[in-house]
mmCIF file of the N, C-alpha and C atoms, coordinates in Angstrom:
data_MODEL
# 
_entry.id   MODEL 
# 
loop_
_atom_site.group_PDB 
_atom_site.id 
_atom_site.type_symbol 
_atom_site.label_atom_id 
_atom_site.label_alt_id 
_atom_site.label_comp_id 
_atom_site.label_asym_id 
_atom_site.label_entity_id 
_atom_site.label_seq_id 
_atom_site.pdbx_PDB_ins_code 
_atom_site.Cartn_x 
_atom_site.Cartn_y 
_atom_site.Cartn_z 
_atom_site.occupancy 
_atom_site.B_iso_or_equiv 
_atom_site.pdbx_formal_charge 
_atom_site.auth_seq_id 
_atom_site.auth_comp_id 
_atom_site.auth_asym_id 
_atom_site.auth_atom_id 
_atom_site.pdbx_PDB_model_num 
ATOM 1   N N  . MET A 1 1  ? 0.880  -0.985 -0.094  1.00 0.00 ? 1  MET A N  1 
ATOM 2   C CA . MET A 1 1  ? -0.068 -0.255 -0.162  1.00 0.00 ? 1  MET A CA 1 
ATOM 3   C C  . MET A 1 1  ? 0.769  1.183  -0.112  1.00 0.00 ? 1  MET A C  1 
ATOM 4   N N  . ALA A 1 2  ? 0.598  2.261  -0.663  1.00 0.00 ? 2  ALA A N  1 
ATOM 5   C CA . ALA A 1 2  ? 1.480  3.004  -0.857  1.00 0.00 ? 2  ALA A CA 1 
ATOM 6   C C  . ALA A 1 2  ? 1.055  4.169  0.407   1.00 0.00 ? 2  ALA A C  1 
ATOM 7   N N  . GLN A 1 3  ? 2.110  4.828  0.590   1.00 0.00 ? 3  GLN A N  1 
ATOM 8   C CA . GLN A 1 3  ? 2.162  5.828  1.808   1.00 0.00 ? 3  GLN A CA 1 
ATOM 9   C C  . GLN A 1 3  ? 1.598  6.994  1.800   1.00 0.00 ? 3  GLN A C  1 
ATOM 10  N N  . ASN A 1 4  ? 0.900  7.699  2.576   1.00 0.00 ? 4  ASN A N  1 
ATOM 11  C CA . ASN A 1 4  ? 0.762  9.107  2.445   1.00 0.00 ? 4  ASN A CA 1 
ATOM 12  C C  . ASN A 1 4  ? 1.587  10.075 2.508   1.00 0.00 ? 4  ASN A C  1 
ATOM 13  N N  . ARG A 1 5  ? 1.480  11.295 2.113   1.00 0.00 ? 5  ARG A N  1 
ATOM 14  C CA . ARG A 1 5  ? 2.350  12.114 1.976   1.00 0.00 ? 5  ARG A CA 1 
ATOM 15  C C  . ARG A 1 5  ? 2.430  12.551 3.697   1.00 0.00 ? 5  ARG A C  1 
ATOM 16  N N  . VAL A 1 6  ? 1.254  13.055 4.393   1.00 0.00 ? 6  VAL A N  1 
ATOM 17  C CA . VAL A 1 6  ? 1.155  13.203 5.385   1.00 0.00 ? 6  VAL A CA 1 
ATOM 18  C C  . VAL A 1 6  ? 1.983  12.124 6.788   1.00 0.00 ? 6  VAL A C  1 
ATOM 19  N N  . ASP A 1 7  ? 1.657  11.138 6.107   1.00 0.00 ? 7  ASP A N  1 
ATOM 20  C CA . ASP A 1 7  ? 2.206  9.992  7.239   1.00 0.00 ? 7  ASP A CA 1 
ATOM 21  C C  . ASP A 1 7  ? 3.794  10.258 7.602   1.00 0.00 ? 7  ASP A C  1 
ATOM 22  N N  . TYR A 1 8  ? 4.525  10.514 6.266   1.00 0.00 ? 8  TYR A N  1 
ATOM 23  C CA . TYR A 1 8  ? 5.979  10.732 6.728   1.00 0.00 ? 8  TYR A CA 1 
ATOM 24  C C  . TYR A 1 8  ? 6.646  12.339 6.566   1.00 0.00 ? 8  TYR A C  1 
ATOM 25  N N  . LEU A 1 9  ? 5.762  13.126 6.449   1.00 0.00 ? 9  LEU A N  1 
ATOM 26  C CA . LEU A 1 9  ? 6.295  14.592 6.699   1.00 0.00 ? 9  LEU A CA 1 
ATOM 27  C C  . LEU A 1 9  ? 6.192  15.085 8.349   1.00 0.00 ? 9  LEU A C  1 
ATOM 28  N N  . THR A 1 10 ? 7.065  15.385 8.839   1.00 0.00 ? 10 THR A N  1 
ATOM 29  C CA . THR A 1 10 ? 7.481  16.082 9.549   1.00 0.00 ? 10 THR A CA 1 
ATOM 30  C C  . THR A 1 10 ? 6.669  17.037 10.350  1.00 0.00 ? 10 THR A C  1 
ATOM 31  N N  . ALA A 1 11 ? 6.320  17.619 11.399  1.00 0.00 ? 11 ALA A N  1 
ATOM 32  C CA . ALA A 1 11 ? 5.715  18.850 11.652  1.00 0.00 ? 11 ALA A CA 1 
ATOM 33  C C  . ALA A 1 11 ? 6.135  20.100 11.058  1.00 0.00 ? 11 ALA A C  1 
ATOM 34  N N  . THR A 1 12 ? 7.671  20.407 11.083  1.00 0.00 ? 12 THR A N  1 
ATOM 35  C CA . THR A 1 12 ? 8.035  21.314 10.522  1.00 0.00 ? 12 THR A CA 1 
ATOM 36  C C  . THR A 1 12 ? 7.997  21.383 9.039   1.00 0.00 ? 12 THR A C  1 
ATOM 37  N N  . GLN A 1 13 ? 8.142  20.171 8.256   1.00 0.00 ? 13 GLN A N  1 
ATOM 38  C CA . GLN A 1 13 ? 8.052  20.147 6.739   1.00 0.00 ? 13 GLN A CA 1 
ATOM 39  C C  . GLN A 1 13 ? 6.330  20.742 6.634   1.00 0.00 ? 13 GLN A C  1 
ATOM 40  N N  . GLU A 1 14 ? 5.218  20.140 7.532   1.00 0.00 ? 14 GLU A N  1 
ATOM 41  C CA . GLU A 1 14 ? 4.024  20.252 7.295   1.00 0.00 ? 14 GLU A CA 1 
ATOM 42  C C  . GLU A 1 14 ? 3.675  21.874 7.725   1.00 0.00 ? 14 GLU A C  1 
ATOM 43  N N  . ARG A 1 15 ? 4.339  22.440 8.649   1.00 0.00 ? 15 ARG A N  1 
ATOM 44  C CA . ARG A 1 15 ? 4.409  24.118 8.342   1.00 0.00 ? 15 ARG A CA 1 
ATOM 45  C C  . ARG A 1 15 ? 4.756  24.555 7.563   1.00 0.00 ? 15 ARG A C  1 
ATOM 46  N N  . ILE A 1 16 ? 5.926  24.329 6.618   1.00 0.00 ? 16 ILE A N  1 
ATOM 47  C CA . ILE A 1 16 ? 6.990  25.255 5.571   1.00 0.00 ? 16 ILE A CA 1 
ATOM 48  C C  . ILE A 1 16 ? 5.812  24.852 4.272   1.00 0.00 ? 16 ILE A C  1 
ATOM 49  N N  . LEU A 1 17 ? 5.155  23.530 4.172   1.00 0.00 ? 17 LEU A N  1 
ATOM 50  C CA . LEU A 1 17 ? 4.479  22.875 3.078   1.00 0.00 ? 17 LEU A CA 1 
ATOM 51  C C  . LEU A 1 17 ? 2.897  23.891 3.046   1.00 0.00 ? 17 LEU A C  1 
ATOM 52  N N  . ALA A 1 18 ? 2.310  23.592 4.547   1.00 0.00 ? 18 ALA A N  1 
ATOM 53  C CA . ALA A 1 18 ? 1.186  24.743 4.698   1.00 0.00 ? 18 ALA A CA 1 
ATOM 54  C C  . ALA A 1 18 ? 1.347  26.140 4.197   1.00 0.00 ? 18 ALA A C  1 
ATOM 55  N N  . ARG A 1 19 ? 2.393  26.789 4.639   1.00 0.00 ? 19 ARG A N  1 
ATOM 56  C CA . ARG A 1 19 ? 2.931  28.089 4.069   1.00 0.00 ? 19 ARG A CA 1 
ATOM 57  C C  . ARG A 1 19 ? 2.941  28.210 2.747   1.00 0.00 ? 19 ARG A C  1 
ATOM 58  N N  . ILE A 1 20 ? 3.589  27.426 1.953   1.00 0.00 ? 20 ILE A N  1 
ATOM 59  C CA . ILE A 1 20 ? 3.994  27.530 0.222   1.00 0.00 ? 20 ILE A CA 1 
ATOM 60  C C  . ILE A 1 20 ? 2.479  27.351 -0.017  1.00 0.00 ? 20 ILE A C  1 
ATOM 61  N N  . ARG A 1 21 ? 1.640  26.697 0.099   1.00 0.00 ? 21 ARG A N  1 
ATOM 62  C CA . ARG A 1 21 ? 0.128  26.414 -0.122  1.00 0.00 ? 21 ARG A CA 1 
ATOM 63  C C  . ARG A 1 21 ? -0.448 27.864 -0.014  1.00 0.00 ? 21 ARG A C  1 
ATOM 64  N N  . GLN A 1 22 ? -0.702 28.546 1.253   1.00 0.00 ? 22 GLN A N  1 
ATOM 65  C CA . GLN A 1 22 ? -1.190 29.528 1.473   1.00 0.00 ? 22 GLN A CA 1 
ATOM 66  C C  . GLN A 1 22 ? -0.733 30.594 0.863   1.00 0.00 ? 22 GLN A C  1 
ATOM 67  N N  . ALA A 1 23 ? 0.877  30.942 0.255   1.00 0.00 ? 23 ALA A N  1 
ATOM 68  C CA . ALA A 1 23 ? 1.469  32.007 -0.392  1.00 0.00 ? 23 ALA A CA 1 
ATOM 69  C C  . ALA A 1 23 ? 0.640  31.937 -1.744  1.00 0.00 ? 23 ALA A C  1 
ATOM 70  N N  . ILE A 1 24 ? 0.765  30.690 -2.188  1.00 0.00 ? 24 ILE A N  1 
ATOM 71  C CA . ILE A 1 24 ? 0.224  30.128 -3.792  1.00 0.00 ? 24 ILE A CA 1 
ATOM 72  C C  . ILE A 1 24 ? -1.323 30.641 -4.069  1.00 0.00 ? 24 ILE A C  1 
ATOM 73  N N  . LEU A 1 25 ? -1.963 30.368 -2.744  1.00 0.00 ? 25 LEU A N  1 
ATOM 74  C CA . LEU A 1 25 ? -3.469 30.799 -3.214  1.00 0.00 ? 25 LEU A CA 1 
ATOM 75  C C  . LEU A 1 25 ? -3.369 32.526 -2.943  1.00 0.00 ? 25 LEU A C  1 
ATOM 76  N N  . ASP A 1 26 ? -2.611 32.921 -1.804  1.00 0.00 ? 26 ASP A N  1 
ATOM 77  C CA . ASP A 1 26 ? -2.783 34.254 -1.705  1.00 0.00 ? 26 ASP A CA 1 
ATOM 78  C C  . ASP A 1 26 ? -2.590 35.538 -2.403  1.00 0.00 ? 26 ASP A C  1 
ATOM 79  N N  . ASP A 1 27 ? -1.384 34.926 -2.934  1.00 0.00 ? 27 ASP A N  1 
ATOM 80  C CA . ASP A 1 27 ? -0.195 35.740 -3.857  1.00 0.00 ? 27 ASP A CA 1 
ATOM 81  C C  . ASP A 1 27 ? -0.127 34.926 -5.888  1.00 0.00 ? 27 ASP A C  1 
ATOM 82  N N  . GLY A 1 28 ? -0.475 34.148 -5.744  1.00 0.00 ? 28 GLY A N  1 
ATOM 83  C CA . GLY A 1 28 ? -0.177 33.535 -6.928  1.00 0.00 ? 28 GLY A CA 1 
ATOM 84  C C  . GLY A 1 28 ? 0.960  32.996 -7.230  1.00 0.00 ? 28 GLY A C  1 
ATOM 85  N N  . ASP A 1 29 ? 2.009  32.739 -6.441  1.00 0.00 ? 29 ASP A N  1 
ATOM 86  C CA . ASP A 1 29 ? 3.393  32.657 -6.554  1.00 0.00 ? 29 ASP A CA 1 
ATOM 87  C C  . ASP A 1 29 ? 3.901  32.040 -5.062  1.00 0.00 ? 29 ASP A C  1 
ATOM 88  N N  . ALA A 1 30 ? 5.235  31.074 -5.392  1.00 0.00 ? 30 ALA A N  1 
ATOM 89  C CA . ALA A 1 30 ? 5.300  30.303 -3.979  1.00 0.00 ? 30 ALA A CA 1 
ATOM 90  C C  . ALA A 1 30 ? 6.555  31.591 -3.119  1.00 0.00 ? 30 ALA A C  1 
ATOM 91  N N  . PRO A 1 31 ? 6.515  31.330 -2.145  1.00 0.00 ? 31 PRO A N  1 
ATOM 92  C CA . PRO A 1 31 ? 7.332  32.703 -1.366  1.00 0.00 ? 31 PRO A CA 1 
ATOM 93  C C  . PRO A 1 31 ? 8.864  32.165 -1.374  1.00 0.00 ? 31 PRO A C  1 
ATOM 94  N N  . THR A 1 32 ? 9.515  33.134 -1.123  1.00 0.00 ? 32 THR A N  1 
ATOM 95  C CA . THR A 1 32 ? 11.154 33.059 -1.106  1.00 0.00 ? 32 THR A CA 1 
ATOM 96  C C  . THR A 1 32 ? 11.383 32.208 -0.086  1.00 0.00 ? 32 THR A C  1 
ATOM 97  N N  . VAL A 1 33 ? 13.005 31.384 -0.233  1.00 0.00 ? 33 VAL A N  1 
ATOM 98  C CA . VAL A 1 33 ? 13.323 30.972 1.211   1.00 0.00 ? 33 VAL A CA 1 
ATOM 99  C C  . VAL A 1 33 ? 13.285 32.030 2.614   1.00 0.00 ? 33 VAL A C  1 
ATOM 100 N N  . ALA A 1 34 ? 13.359 33.521 2.064   1.00 0.00 ? 34 ALA A N  1 
ATOM 101 C CA . ALA A 1 34 ? 13.575 34.550 3.141   1.00 0.00 ? 34 ALA A CA 1 
ATOM 102 C C  . ALA A 1 34 ? 12.212 34.221 3.724   1.00 0.00 ? 34 ALA A C  1 
ATOM 103 N N  . GLU A 1 35 ? 11.404 34.599 3.184   1.00 0.00 ? 35 GLU A N  1 
ATOM 104 C CA . GLU A 1 35 ? 10.188 34.671 3.413   1.00 0.00 ? 35 GLU A CA 1 
ATOM 105 C C  . GLU A 1 35 ? 9.435  33.505 4.162   1.00 0.00 ? 35 GLU A C  1 
ATOM 106 N N  . LEU A 1 36 ? 9.766  32.307 3.867   1.00 0.00 ? 36 LEU A N  1 
ATOM 107 C CA . LEU A 1 36 ? 9.573  31.335 4.539   1.00 0.00 ? 36 LEU A CA 1 
ATOM 108 C C  . LEU A 1 36 ? 10.177 31.071 5.751   1.00 0.00 ? 36 LEU A C  1 
ATOM 109 N N  . ALA A 1 37 ? 11.323 31.676 5.780   1.00 0.00 ? 37 ALA A N  1 
ATOM 110 C CA . ALA A 1 37 ? 12.173 31.441 7.082   1.00 0.00 ? 37 ALA A CA 1 
ATOM 111 C C  . ALA A 1 37 ? 11.233 32.474 8.097   1.00 0.00 ? 37 ALA A C  1 
ATOM 112 N N  . ALA A 1 38 ? 10.954 33.517 7.611   1.00 0.00 ? 38 ALA A N  1 
ATOM 113 C CA . ALA A 1 38 ? 10.583 34.418 8.419   1.00 0.00 ? 38 ALA A CA 1 
ATOM 114 C C  . ALA A 1 38 ? 9.340  34.207 8.793   1.00 0.00 ? 38 ALA A C  1 
ATOM 115 N N  . HIS A 1 39 ? 8.301  33.656 8.044   1.00 0.00 ? 39 HIS A N  1 
ATOM 116 C CA . HIS A 1 39 ? 7.367  33.084 8.693   1.00 0.00 ? 39 HIS A CA 1 
ATOM 117 C C  . HIS A 1 39 ? 6.727  31.997 9.422   1.00 0.00 ? 39 HIS A C  1 
ATOM 118 N N  . VAL A 1 40 ? 8.145  31.158 9.634   1.00 0.00 ? 40 VAL A N  1 
ATOM 119 C CA . VAL A 1 40 ? 7.839  29.944 10.112  1.00 0.00 ? 40 VAL A CA 1 
ATOM 120 C C  . VAL A 1 40 ? 8.834  29.870 11.397  1.00 0.00 ? 40 VAL A C  1 
ATOM 121 N N  . GLY A 1 41 ? 9.714  31.198 11.549  1.00 0.00 ? 41 GLY A N  1 
ATOM 122 C CA . GLY A 1 41 ? 10.511 31.158 12.646  1.00 0.00 ? 41 GLY A CA 1 
ATOM 123 C C  . GLY A 1 41 ? 11.602 30.197 12.999  1.00 0.00 ? 41 GLY A C  1 
ATOM 124 N N  . LEU A 1 42 ? 11.842 29.914 11.506  1.00 0.00 ? 42 LEU A N  1 
ATOM 125 C CA . LEU A 1 42 ? 13.275 28.979 11.107  1.00 0.00 ? 42 LEU A CA 1 
ATOM 126 C C  . LEU A 1 42 ? 14.559 29.999 10.556  1.00 0.00 ? 42 LEU A C  1 
ATOM 127 N N  . ALA A 1 43 ? 15.587 29.527 10.616  1.00 0.00 ? 43 ALA A N  1 
ATOM 128 C CA . ALA A 1 43 ? 16.601 29.989 10.009  1.00 0.00 ? 43 ALA A CA 1 
ATOM 129 C C  . ALA A 1 43 ? 16.859 29.491 8.422   1.00 0.00 ? 43 ALA A C  1 
ATOM 130 N N  . ALA A 1 44 ? 17.333 30.410 8.103   1.00 0.00 ? 44 ALA A N  1 
ATOM 131 C CA . ALA A 1 44 ? 17.074 30.178 6.100   1.00 0.00 ? 44 ALA A CA 1 
ATOM 132 C C  . ALA A 1 44 ? 17.832 28.795 5.741   1.00 0.00 ? 44 ALA A C  1 
ATOM 133 N N  . SER A 1 45 ? 18.807 28.611 6.279   1.00 0.00 ? 45 SER A N  1 
ATOM 134 C CA . SER A 1 45 ? 19.581 27.278 6.426   1.00 0.00 ? 45 SER A CA 1 
ATOM 135 C C  . SER A 1 45 ? 18.841 26.061 6.353   1.00 0.00 ? 45 SER A C  1 
ATOM 136 N N  . THR A 1 46 ? 18.082 26.196 7.776   1.00 0.00 ? 46 THR A N  1 
ATOM 137 C CA . THR A 1 46 ? 17.054 25.294 7.912   1.00 0.00 ? 46 THR A CA 1 
ATOM 138 C C  . THR A 1 46 ? 15.812 25.256 7.112   1.00 0.00 ? 46 THR A C  1 
ATOM 139 N N  . VAL A 1 47 ? 15.471 26.232 6.493   1.00 0.00 ? 47 VAL A N  1 
ATOM 140 C CA . VAL A 1 47 ? 14.681 25.966 5.663   1.00 0.00 ? 47 VAL A CA 1 
ATOM 141 C C  . VAL A 1 47 ? 14.848 25.415 4.249   1.00 0.00 ? 47 VAL A C  1 
ATOM 142 N N  . HIS A 1 48 ? 16.003 25.960 3.725   1.00 0.00 ? 48 HIS A N  1 
ATOM 143 C CA . HIS A 1 48 ? 16.828 25.206 2.772   1.00 0.00 ? 48 HIS A CA 1 
ATOM 144 C C  . HIS A 1 48 ? 16.941 23.521 2.650   1.00 0.00 ? 48 HIS A C  1 
ATOM 145 N N  . TYR A 1 49 ? 17.176 22.958 3.842   1.00 0.00 ? 49 TYR A N  1 
ATOM 146 C CA . TYR A 1 49 ? 17.537 21.918 4.078   1.00 0.00 ? 49 TYR A CA 1 
ATOM 147 C C  . TYR A 1 49 ? 15.822 21.033 4.094   1.00 0.00 ? 49 TYR A C  1 
ATOM 148 N N  . GLN A 1 50 ? 14.882 21.754 4.800   1.00 0.00 ? 50 GLN A N  1 
ATOM 149 C CA . GLN A 1 50 ? 13.645 21.194 4.752   1.00 0.00 ? 50 GLN A CA 1 
ATOM 150 C C  . GLN A 1 50 ? 12.986 21.053 3.284   1.00 0.00 ? 50 GLN A C  1 
ATOM 151 N N  . LEU A 1 51 ? 13.334 22.064 2.407   1.00 0.00 ? 51 LEU A N  1 
ATOM 152 C CA . LEU A 1 51 ? 13.057 22.389 1.055   1.00 0.00 ? 51 LEU A CA 1 
ATOM 153 C C  . LEU A 1 51 ? 13.324 21.226 0.521   1.00 0.00 ? 51 LEU A C  1 
ATOM 154 N N  . ARG A 1 52 ? 14.807 20.650 0.290   1.00 0.00 ? 52 ARG A N  1 
ATOM 155 C CA . ARG A 1 52 ? 15.286 19.842 0.005   1.00 0.00 ? 52 ARG A CA 1 
ATOM 156 C C  . ARG A 1 52 ? 14.726 18.394 0.589   1.00 0.00 ? 52 ARG A C  1 
ATOM 157 N N  . GLU A 1 53 ? 14.373 17.991 1.538   1.00 0.00 ? 53 GLU A N  1 
ATOM 158 C CA . GLU A 1 53 ? 13.748 17.158 1.990   1.00 0.00 ? 53 GLU A CA 1 
ATOM 159 C C  . GLU A 1 53 ? 12.400 16.736 1.606   1.00 0.00 ? 53 GLU A C  1 
ATOM 160 N N  . LEU A 1 54 ? 11.358 18.066 1.462   1.00 0.00 ? 54 LEU A N  1 
ATOM 161 C CA . LEU A 1 54 ? 10.434 18.027 1.034   1.00 0.00 ? 54 LEU A CA 1 
ATOM 162 C C  . LEU A 1 54 ? 10.497 17.648 -0.613  1.00 0.00 ? 54 LEU A C  1 
ATOM 163 N N  . GLU A 1 55 ? 11.589 18.277 -0.940  1.00 0.00 ? 55 GLU A N  1 
ATOM 164 C CA . GLU A 1 55 ? 11.522 17.768 -2.762  1.00 0.00 ? 55 GLU A CA 1 
ATOM 165 C C  . GLU A 1 55 ? 11.684 16.484 -2.908  1.00 0.00 ? 55 GLU A C  1 
ATOM 166 N N  . SER A 1 56 ? 13.015 15.375 -2.203  1.00 0.00 ? 56 SER A N  1 
ATOM 167 C CA . SER A 1 56 ? 13.129 14.313 -2.053  1.00 0.00 ? 56 SER A CA 1 
ATOM 168 C C  . SER A 1 56 ? 11.722 13.382 -1.748  1.00 0.00 ? 56 SER A C  1 
ATOM 169 N N  . LYS A 1 57 ? 11.029 13.956 -0.790  1.00 0.00 ? 57 LYS A N  1 
ATOM 170 C CA . LYS A 1 57 ? 9.498  13.042 -0.275  1.00 0.00 ? 57 LYS A CA 1 
ATOM 171 C C  . LYS A 1 57 ? 8.630  12.935 -1.694  1.00 0.00 ? 57 LYS A C  1 
ATOM 172 N N  . GLY A 1 58 ? 8.823  14.247 -2.606  1.00 0.00 ? 58 GLY A N  1 
ATOM 173 C CA . GLY A 1 58 ? 8.263  14.433 -3.618  1.00 0.00 ? 58 GLY A CA 1 
ATOM 174 C C  . GLY A 1 58 ? 7.153  15.149 -3.516  1.00 0.00 ? 58 GLY A C  1 
ATOM 175 N N  . ALA A 1 59 ? 6.828  16.009 -2.327  1.00 0.00 ? 59 ALA A N  1 
ATOM 176 C CA . ALA A 1 59 ? 5.746  16.970 -2.168  1.00 0.00 ? 59 ALA A CA 1 
ATOM 177 C C  . ALA A 1 59 ? 5.990  18.024 -2.800  1.00 0.00 ? 59 ALA A C  1 
ATOM 178 N N  . ILE A 1 60 ? 7.203  18.562 -3.377  1.00 0.00 ? 60 ILE A N  1 
ATOM 179 C CA . ILE A 1 60 ? 7.278  20.145 -3.895  1.00 0.00 ? 60 ILE A CA 1 
ATOM 180 C C  . ILE A 1 60 ? 8.499  19.660 -5.302  1.00 0.00 ? 60 ILE A C  1 
ATOM 181 N N  . SER A 1 61 ? 8.436  20.614 -6.089  1.00 0.00 ? 61 SER A N  1 
ATOM 182 C CA . SER A 1 61 ? 9.472  20.561 -7.039  1.00 0.00 ? 61 SER A CA 1 
ATOM 183 C C  . SER A 1 61 ? 10.196 22.133 -6.983  1.00 0.00 ? 61 SER A C  1 
ATOM 184 N N  . ARG A 1 62 ? 11.297 21.811 -7.790  1.00 0.00 ? 62 ARG A N  1 
ATOM 185 C CA . ARG A 1 62 ? 12.288 23.474 -7.226  1.00 0.00 ? 62 ARG A CA 1 
ATOM 186 C C  . ARG A 1 62 ? 12.716 23.334 -8.905  1.00 0.00 ? 62 ARG A C  1 
ATOM 187 N N  . THR A 1 63 ? 12.660 24.914 -9.061  1.00 0.00 ? 63 THR A N  1 
ATOM 188 C CA . THR A 1 63 ? 13.175 25.200 -10.455 1.00 0.00 ? 63 THR A CA 1 
ATOM 189 C C  . THR A 1 63 ? 14.586 25.686 -9.917  1.00 0.00 ? 63 THR A C  1 
ATOM 190 N N  . PRO A 1 64 ? 15.827 25.204 -10.225 1.00 0.00 ? 64 PRO A N  1 
ATOM 191 C CA . PRO A 1 64 ? 17.280 25.510 -9.760  1.00 0.00 ? 64 PRO A CA 1 
ATOM 192 C C  . PRO A 1 64 ? 17.355 27.416 -10.123 1.00 0.00 ? 64 PRO A C  1 
ATOM 193 N N  . GLY A 1 65 ? 18.003 28.696 -9.569  1.00 0.00 ? 65 GLY A N  1 
ATOM 194 C CA . GLY A 1 65 ? 18.074 29.274 -9.903  1.00 0.00 ? 65 GLY A CA 1 
ATOM 195 C C  . GLY A 1 65 ? 16.829 30.652 -9.660  1.00 0.00 ? 65 GLY A C  1 
ATOM 196 N N  . ARG A 1 66 ? 15.608 30.128 -9.441  1.00 0.00 ? 66 ARG A N  1 
ATOM 197 C CA . ARG A 1 66 ? 14.570 31.055 -9.346  1.00 0.00 ? 66 ARG A CA 1 
ATOM 198 C C  . ARG A 1 66 ? 14.127 30.758 -7.959  1.00 0.00 ? 66 ARG A C  1 
ATOM 199 N N  . PRO A 1 67 ? 13.971 32.049 -7.499  1.00 0.00 ? 67 PRO A N  1 
ATOM 200 C CA . PRO A 1 67 ? 14.043 32.401 -5.816  1.00 0.00 ? 67 PRO A CA 1 
ATOM 201 C C  . PRO A 1 67 ? 12.277 31.815 -5.737  1.00 0.00 ? 67 PRO A C  1 
ATOM 202 N N  . ARG A 1 68 ? 11.291 31.891 -6.557  1.00 0.00 ? 68 ARG A N  1 
ATOM 203 C CA . ARG A 1 68 ? 10.306 31.396 -6.003  1.00 0.00 ? 68 ARG A CA 1 
ATOM 204 C C  . ARG A 1 68 ? 9.863  30.133 -6.996  1.00 0.00 ? 68 ARG A C  1 
ATOM 205 N N  . GLY A 1 69 ? 10.567 29.557 -7.438  1.00 0.00 ? 69 GLY A N  1 
ATOM 206 C CA . GLY A 1 69 ? 10.463 28.260 -8.191  1.00 0.00 ? 69 GLY A CA 1 
ATOM 207 C C  . GLY A 1 69 ? 9.780  27.023 -7.495  1.00 0.00 ? 69 GLY A C  1 
ATOM 208 N N  . ILE A 1 70 ? 9.107  27.214 -6.410  1.00 0.00 ? 70 ILE A N  1 
ATOM 209 C CA . ILE A 1 70 ? 9.235  25.980 -5.837  1.00 0.00 ? 70 ILE A CA 1 
ATOM 210 C C  . ILE A 1 70 ? 7.272  25.947 -6.321  1.00 0.00 ? 70 ILE A C  1 
ATOM 211 N N  . ARG A 1 71 ? 7.207  24.697 -6.666  1.00 0.00 ? 71 ARG A N  1 
ATOM 212 C CA . ARG A 1 71 ? 6.068  24.182 -6.876  1.00 0.00 ? 71 ARG A CA 1 
ATOM 213 C C  . ARG A 1 71 ? 5.463  22.805 -6.338  1.00 0.00 ? 71 ARG A C  1 
ATOM 214 N N  . LEU A 1 72 ? 3.899  22.973 -5.583  1.00 0.00 ? 72 LEU A N  1 
ATOM 215 C CA . LEU A 1 72 ? 3.498  21.773 -4.976  1.00 0.00 ? 72 LEU A CA 1 
ATOM 216 C C  . LEU A 1 72 ? 3.354  20.621 -6.072  1.00 0.00 ? 72 LEU A C  1 
ATOM 217 N N  . THR A 1 73 ? 3.431  19.579 -5.697  1.00 0.00 ? 73 THR A N  1 
ATOM 218 C CA . THR A 1 73 ? 3.381  18.172 -6.969  1.00 0.00 ? 73 THR A CA 1 
ATOM 219 C C  . THR A 1 73 ? 1.889  17.336 -6.254  1.00 0.00 ? 73 THR A C  1 
# 
């Protein structure tokens, strides 16, 4: 049986994913790493790490070189 995304995301990853989703709904575009960090109260380096984890888990895709290049999958 396939594992649901919610089953294996950490609480921090869920918070980041929820913020990305809300920013896309509100602004029509994904937030930057700096915006995510400020909103969820984490260091930018931690957000970078969590984005890599979210991408490896298939929750998001990213476009290299684009600050707002985060897409939900």
